N, C-alpha and C positions, 0 to 999 in steps of 0.2 A: 606155683607159689601164689598165695592170695595176698592181698594188701594187708599190711599190718603184721605180717609174720616175720619172725627172725630169719635173716638171710645167712648168717654164719652157721655152718652145718653143725658145729659142736654145741653152740648155744641153743640151736633149734631143738635139740634133744631135751632141753628143760621145759619145752613148751612155752617159752617166753615168760617164765615166772621170775620176776625181778627179785623176789625174796630168796629164792634158791640161789640165784646168781650172786646176790650180795653175801649170803652166808658162806658160799663156796669161796668167794674172794677173801672174806675175813679169816676163814680157816687157813687158807694158803698163806696169807700174810702172817698170821699168828705163828704157824709152824716155822716159817722162814726166820722170823725174828727169834724164836726160841732156839733154833739151831745155829744162830749166829750168821746167817746168810742174808743179811739185809741188802747186800749189793745186788742180789738177784731181783729184788723188788724194782730196781731201776730198769732192768731188762723187761720185766713184766709191765712196767709203766709204759715203756716204749712200745711194747706190743699192743697195749690198750690204745695208745695213740694211733697206731696203724688201724685198729678196728674202727675207731671214731672217724678217721679219714676215709676209710672204705665206706662206712655208712653215709658220710656226708656226700661222697661221690654218687652213691646210689640214690640219695634223696634228690640231688640235682638232676640226675638222669631221669628220674621219675617225673620231676616237675617240668622238664623240657620235652617229655614224651618219648624219650629214648630208652625204653625199658631194657633193651639188649645192649646198652652201652658198655656195661661191665659184666 
């Protein structure tokens, strides 16, 4: 893996294109709201919190020079 690449395997398939990720998130949210499944958005939000935490841990590992920390 090179510096600046997406670490999460599924997101990496989008080639780190933030527009594709944003559109995908909006489509998923729109479909869930239209289907009356707004509670599922809470679980997705918790999942995104995990992704942010994971990325934060990796940034700290990179900054302290421990690339193989996680």
